[in-house]
C-alpha positions as CSV (number, residue, x, y, z in Angstrom):
1,M,66.2,-154.8,5.2
2,N,65.5,-154.1,1.5
3,A,64.8,-157.3,-0.3
4,T,67.4,-156.6,-3.0
5,I,70.1,-156.1,-0.4
6,Q,69.1,-159.2,1.5
7,A,69.3,-161.2,-1.7
8,L,72.8,-159.8,-2.4
9,V,74.3,-160.6,1.0
10,G,72.6,-164.0,1.4
11,T,70.4,-165.3,4.2
12,S,73.2,-166.7,6.2
13,T,75.0,-163.4,6.6
14,V,72.1,-161.0,6.9
15,G,72.7,-158.5,9.7
16,T,76.5,-158.7,9.6
17,A,78.3,-155.4,9.1
18,A,80.6,-156.9,6.4
19,A,77.7,-158.2,4.4
20,I,75.7,-155.0,4.5
21,G,78.8,-153.0,3.6
22,A,79.4,-155.3,0.6
23,A,75.8,-154.9,-0.5
24,Y,76.0,-151.1,-0.1
25,W,79.2,-151.0,-2.2
26,A,77.6,-153.1,-4.9
27,T,74.6,-150.9,-5.3
28,Y,75.6,-147.4,-4.2
29,A,79.3,-147.1,-5.0
30,V,79.8,-145.2,-8.2
31,R,82.8,-147.3,-9.3
32,S,81.4,-150.7,-8.3
33,Q,81.4,-153.3,-11.1
34,W,79.9,-156.1,-8.9
35,L,76.4,-156.1,-10.4
36,G,77.2,-155.0,-13.9
37,P,79.6,-153.0,-16.2
38,T,79.8,-149.4,-15.2
39,T,81.9,-146.6,-16.8
40,W,83.0,-143.8,-14.4
41,Q,85.9,-142.2,-16.2
42,G,87.7,-142.1,-19.5
43,R,91.3,-143.1,-20.1
44,T,93.6,-141.4,-17.6
45,D,96.4,-140.9,-20.2
46,T,94.3,-138.4,-22.2
47,R,94.3,-134.6,-21.7
48,S,90.5,-134.4,-21.8
49,V,87.5,-134.3,-19.4
50,A,83.8,-134.3,-20.0
51,L,81.0,-132.2,-18.4
52,T,77.7,-133.9,-17.7
53,F,74.4,-132.5,-16.3
54,D,71.6,-134.4,-14.6
55,D,67.9,-133.9,-13.7
56,G,66.9,-131.6,-16.5
57,P,65.8,-130.1,-18.7
58,A,64.6,-127.2,-16.4
59,D,64.3,-123.5,-16.2
60,D,68.1,-123.0,-15.8
61,T,69.1,-125.3,-18.6
62,E,68.9,-122.4,-21.2
63,R,71.5,-120.4,-19.2
64,I,73.7,-123.4,-19.0
65,L,73.5,-123.8,-22.7
66,E,74.3,-120.2,-23.3
67,S,77.4,-120.5,-21.1
68,L,78.6,-123.7,-22.8
69,D,78.1,-122.1,-26.2
70,R,80.1,-119.1,-25.1
71,F,83.1,-121.4,-24.3
72,N,82.4,-123.7,-27.3
73,V,82.0,-126.7,-24.9
74,R,79.8,-129.7,-25.7
75,A,78.4,-131.6,-22.7
76,A,76.1,-134.5,-22.0
77,F,72.7,-134.1,-20.4
78,F,71.2,-137.0,-18.6
79,M,67.5,-136.2,-18.8
80,L,64.5,-137.1,-16.7
81,G,61.6,-138.2,-18.9
82,R,59.0,-136.2,-17.0
83,Q,61.2,-133.1,-17.4
84,V,61.4,-133.6,-21.1
85,E,57.6,-133.7,-21.2
86,R,57.5,-130.4,-19.2
87,Y,60.2,-128.7,-21.3
88,P,60.2,-130.2,-24.7
89,E,61.5,-127.1,-26.4
90,I,64.5,-127.0,-24.1
91,A,65.2,-130.7,-24.7
92,R,65.3,-130.0,-28.4
93,M,67.6,-127.0,-27.9
94,I,70.1,-129.2,-26.1
95,V,70.3,-131.6,-29.1
96,E,70.2,-128.8,-31.7
97,A,73.2,-127.1,-29.9
98,G,75.2,-130.3,-30.5
99,H,75.1,-131.7,-26.9
100,E,74.6,-135.3,-26.1
101,V,71.8,-136.9,-24.1
102,G,71.4,-139.8,-21.7
103,N,68.6,-141.6,-19.8
104,H,68.3,-140.6,-16.1
105,S,64.9,-142.3,-15.5
106,Y,61.4,-140.9,-15.8
107,S,60.7,-139.8,-12.3
108,H,64.0,-140.1,-10.4
109,P,63.4,-143.1,-8.1
110,L,66.1,-145.0,-6.4
111,Y,66.1,-148.2,-8.5
112,L,67.2,-150.3,-5.5
113,Y,63.8,-149.8,-4.0
114,C,61.8,-150.5,-7.2
115,S,60.5,-153.7,-8.7
116,A,62.2,-155.0,-11.8
117,S,59.1,-154.1,-13.8
118,R,59.1,-150.5,-12.4
119,V,62.8,-150.1,-13.3
120,R,62.2,-151.3,-16.8
121,H,59.2,-149.0,-17.2
122,E,61.2,-146.0,-16.0
123,L,63.9,-146.6,-18.5
124,E,61.7,-147.6,-21.5
125,R,59.3,-144.6,-21.0
126,T,62.3,-142.2,-20.8
127,Q,63.8,-143.7,-23.9
128,A,60.6,-143.2,-25.8
129,V,60.0,-139.6,-24.5
130,I,63.5,-138.4,-25.4
131,A,63.4,-140.1,-28.8
132,D,60.0,-138.8,-29.6
133,T,60.8,-135.2,-28.5
134,T,64.4,-134.8,-29.7
135,G,64.8,-137.4,-32.4
136,V,67.7,-138.9,-30.5
137,R,67.5,-142.3,-28.7
138,P,70.0,-142.4,-25.8
139,I,72.7,-145.0,-25.7
140,W,73.8,-144.1,-22.1
141,S,72.0,-144.4,-18.8
142,R,72.8,-142.9,-15.5
143,P,70.7,-144.2,-12.6
144,P,69.4,-141.6,-10.1
145,C,72.0,-141.0,-7.4
146,G,74.2,-143.6,-9.1
147,V,72.3,-146.4,-7.4
148,R,72.1,-149.7,-9.4
149,S,70.3,-153.0,-8.8
150,P,70.2,-156.4,-10.6
151,G,66.9,-155.3,-12.1
152,Y,68.5,-152.2,-13.4
153,F,71.2,-154.0,-15.2
154,H,68.8,-156.5,-16.7
155,A,66.7,-153.6,-18.1
156,T,69.7,-151.7,-19.5
157,A,71.0,-154.9,-21.2
158,R,67.7,-155.3,-22.9
159,L,67.7,-151.7,-24.0
160,G,71.3,-151.6,-25.1
161,L,72.2,-148.8,-22.6
162,R,75.7,-148.3,-21.3
163,T,75.9,-147.1,-17.7
164,V,77.9,-144.0,-17.2
165,Q,78.6,-142.6,-13.8
166,W,81.2,-140.0,-12.8
167,S,84.6,-139.5,-11.2
168,V,84.2,-135.8,-10.0
169,A,81.1,-134.1,-8.5
170,G,80.4,-130.4,-8.0
171,F,78.0,-131.3,-5.2
172,D,75.6,-128.7,-6.6
173,W,72.6,-130.7,-5.3
174,R,73.5,-129.1,-2.0
175,R,73.1,-125.4,-1.3
176,C,76.5,-124.3,-2.4
177,D,77.8,-121.0,-3.7
178,P,79.4,-120.9,-7.2
179,S,83.0,-120.8,-5.9
180,T,82.4,-124.0,-3.7
181,I,81.0,-125.8,-6.7
182,A,83.9,-124.8,-9.0
183,A,86.5,-125.7,-6.3
184,S,84.9,-129.2,-5.8
185,V,85.2,-129.8,-9.5
186,A,88.7,-128.4,-9.8
187,R,90.1,-130.6,-7.0
188,G,89.3,-133.8,-8.9
189,M,89.5,-132.7,-12.5
190,D,92.3,-134.9,-13.8
191,P,92.7,-136.4,-17.3
192,G,89.8,-138.7,-18.1
193,A,87.4,-137.2,-15.5
194,I,83.7,-137.3,-16.0
195,V,82.2,-134.3,-14.1
196,L,78.8,-134.5,-12.5
197,L,76.8,-131.3,-12.4
198,H,73.0,-130.5,-12.5
199,D,70.8,-128.4,-14.7
200,G,67.7,-129.3,-12.8
201,D,66.5,-130.4,-9.4
202,S,64.6,-133.7,-9.2
203,A,62.8,-132.6,-6.0
204,G,61.9,-129.2,-7.4
205,R,63.1,-127.4,-4.3
206,T,65.9,-125.2,-5.7
207,D,67.3,-123.6,-8.8
208,R,70.7,-124.1,-10.5
209,R,71.8,-120.5,-10.7
210,A,74.9,-121.3,-8.7
211,T,75.9,-124.0,-11.2
212,V,75.4,-121.5,-14.0
213,Q,77.7,-119.0,-12.3
214,A,80.3,-121.7,-11.5
215,L,80.8,-122.8,-15.1
216,P,83.3,-120.1,-16.2
217,S,85.5,-120.9,-13.3
218,I,85.3,-124.6,-14.1
219,V,86.3,-123.9,-17.7
220,R,89.2,-121.8,-16.6
221,A,90.3,-124.5,-14.1
222,A,90.4,-127.1,-16.9
223,A,92.4,-124.7,-19.2
224,S,94.9,-124.0,-16.5
225,R,95.7,-127.7,-16.2
226,G,95.9,-128.1,-20.0
227,L,92.7,-130.1,-20.1
228,A,90.3,-130.0,-23.0
229,L,86.6,-130.2,-22.3
230,A,85.5,-132.9,-24.7
231,P,82.2,-134.4,-25.6
232,L,81.4,-137.5,-23.5
233,S,81.3,-139.7,-26.6
234,A,84.9,-138.6,-27.5
235,L,86.1,-139.3,-24.0
236,L,84.5,-142.8,-23.9
237,R,85.8,-143.7,-27.3
238,M,89.2,-143.2,-25.9
239,S,88.5,-145.6,-23.0
C-alpha cells in the first residue's frame, strides 16, 4: 500500500475496506475537503459557468483559442510546465488573448506517489516557467487527475496557490467523438459549473481535434440554458 494512504488510514485499520475507501476519497475525490481546501464549483445561484482546459499548451491549443475567440469566450488554461517550455509562443498567445492560466504541474505525475520534495519542485518549477514565459504568475493549481496529498497542500500553501478542480467533465481524455464530449458537458452544465476539457494530452498519445469540434455545441448548450460562459476568476469571485 502506498505510504501516504497508509498514513492516512492509520496502522490499526490498514487493510480494511472502509479505511482504504476513506483514504481514496481524501486523495482522489474531486470534491473532497479532507486534506485541504478545494474549490470545485462556483455559486449555484449564478447563471454562469466556466470552461477550463488542462495539459497544454499543445498543437491543438491554437484552434481552441480560435474557437473561443469566435464566441467571445474567456477560459482558464491549466498548463504543464514542460509544455510551456515546448510551446512558449502558444503559452503567450493564451495570455495575450485574455485567457487565464493555472499550474497543472511540470510533468503530470500523480502527486500521491511523489515525495513532498518532488511535489514542491513540480509546482515551483511550473510557477517559474509560466511566469518567465508569459509574465503571469498563476494563483490557481489543479493537480494531475485531481489527485491531492498532504505534501501537495503543504506546497500549495507555501506558494499561495488555490486548488481548483471541476464539477463537469467532457471525458475528452478518452477516445470520444465531438458529440459525446459535448453531451457529457451539457448533462452537467448547471449554474456555477466548472467544466474540465483538455487542449493537450499529457501522455502524448492523441490529439484534441474532437475537443475543438465539440466547442461550438458546448457554447450552444450553455446559451440554450441561459448560462453565460464566464472567466474562471469571475465565477470564483462569486463563490
